[in-house]
C-alpha positions in Angstrom: -0.2 -0.2 0.2 1.4 3.2 -0.8 2.6 6.0 1.9 -0.4 8.1 0.8 -3.1 5.6 1.1 -2.1 4.7 4.5 -1.3 8.0 5.7 -5.6 8.9 4.1 -6.8 6.0 5.7 -5.3 7.1 9.9 -6.1 10.1 8.8 -10.5 9.2 7.5 -9.9 6.1 10.7 -8.8 9.1 13.3 -11.6 11.2 12.5 -14.1 9.0 12.2 -15.2 9.8 9.1 -16.9 6.6 8.3 -18.8 6.0 11.0 -19.8 10.1 10.7 -20.5 9.6 7.3 -22.5 5.8 7.6 -24.9 7.4 10.5 -25.2 10.6 8.7 -26.9 8.2 6.1 -28.8 5.7 8.4 -30.3 9.3 9.7 -31.4 10.1 6.3 -32.8 7.1 4.8 -34.6 6.7 8.7 -36.3 10.2 8.1 -36.3 10.9 4.5 -36.5 14.3 4.4 -37.9 16.9 2.1 -34.6 18.6 2.0 -31.6 16.5 3.2 -29.0 18.8 2.6 -30.6 21.4 5.1 -31.0 18.2 7.3 -27.5 16.6 7.3 -26.2 20.6 7.8 -29.0 20.1 11.1 -27.7 17.5 12.1 -23.8 17.6 12.3 -24.7 20.9 14.0 -26.3 19.0 16.1 -22.8 16.5 16.4 -21.3 19.6 16.6 -23.2 20.9 19.5 -22.4 17.9 21.8 -19.4 18.3 21.3 -18.9 21.1 22.7 -21.5 20.3 25.8 -23.4 18.0 27.0 -26.0 17.2 24.6 -27.5 13.9 23.4 -26.0 12.6 19.9 -28.0 12.7 16.9 -29.1 8.9 16.9 -31.3 7.0 15.4 -33.3 4.6 17.4 -33.6 5.7 21.0 -33.3 3.2 24.1 -36.8 2.2 24.0 -35.9 0.9 20.1 -33.1 -1.2 21.4 -34.7 -2.8 24.2 -37.3 -4.2 21.7 -35.0 -5.3 19.5 -33.3 -7.2 22.5 -36.6 -9.0 23.2 -37.0 -9.8 19.8 -33.6 -11.4 19.2 -34.2 -12.4 23.1 -37.2 -15.0 22.4 -36.6 -17.1 25.4 -36.1 -14.3 27.5 -33.1 -15.9 29.0 -31.8 -12.0 29.6 -28.8 -12.7 26.4 -27.8 -13.2 22.4 -25.8 -14.5 21.1 -22.7 -13.9 19.0 -24.5 -14.3 16.0 -27.7 -12.6 16.4 -26.4 -9.5 17.6 -24.3 -9.6 14.3 -27.0 -9.7 12.3 -28.9 -7.4 14.4 -25.5 -4.6 13.9 -26.5 -5.3 10.5 -29.5 -4.7 10.0 -29.1 -1.4 11.6 -26.3 -0.6 8.9 -24.1 -0.6 11.8 -20.3 -2.0 11.0 -19.5 -6.3 12.3 -16.0 -5.6 12.6 -13.5 -5.5 15.1 -15.8 -6.9 16.9 -14.0 -8.1 21.3 -16.1 -11.0 20.7 -15.5 -14.7 21.1 -17.5 -16.9 19.0 -19.0 -18.3 21.3 -19.7 -14.4 23.2 -23.1 -14.0 25.0 -23.9 -10.4 24.7 -26.8 -8.8 27.5 -29.5 -6.4 27.0 -26.6 -3.5 29.1 -23.5 -4.7 26.4 -26.7 -4.5 23.2 -27.7 -0.4 24.2 -24.1 0.7 25.1 -22.4 -0.9 21.8 -25.5 0.4 19.6 
């Protein structure tokens, strides 16, 4: 890999640009506003405000959505889901499943699910 390409990748990773663009795209697709550019500008302003203060970041789903999703995955009410189920949930939300810090036989609790999603 060329040095310039590696530097570009490191820059994107350092500032979490792919995650930001992915989150903005997900918000856009979820809300489908009539004025997408204005919507994105407003979302970026909220991101900036969240970084400068203790205001909540513009999330696609809220806690009640996460609870409901977890309950649908935990059909037997065991209090946990498998890593395969967790990865499926992440993919359905358009989130990355790369670099997850779990072994294949790991179980994911509701607390972990809400914190990480």
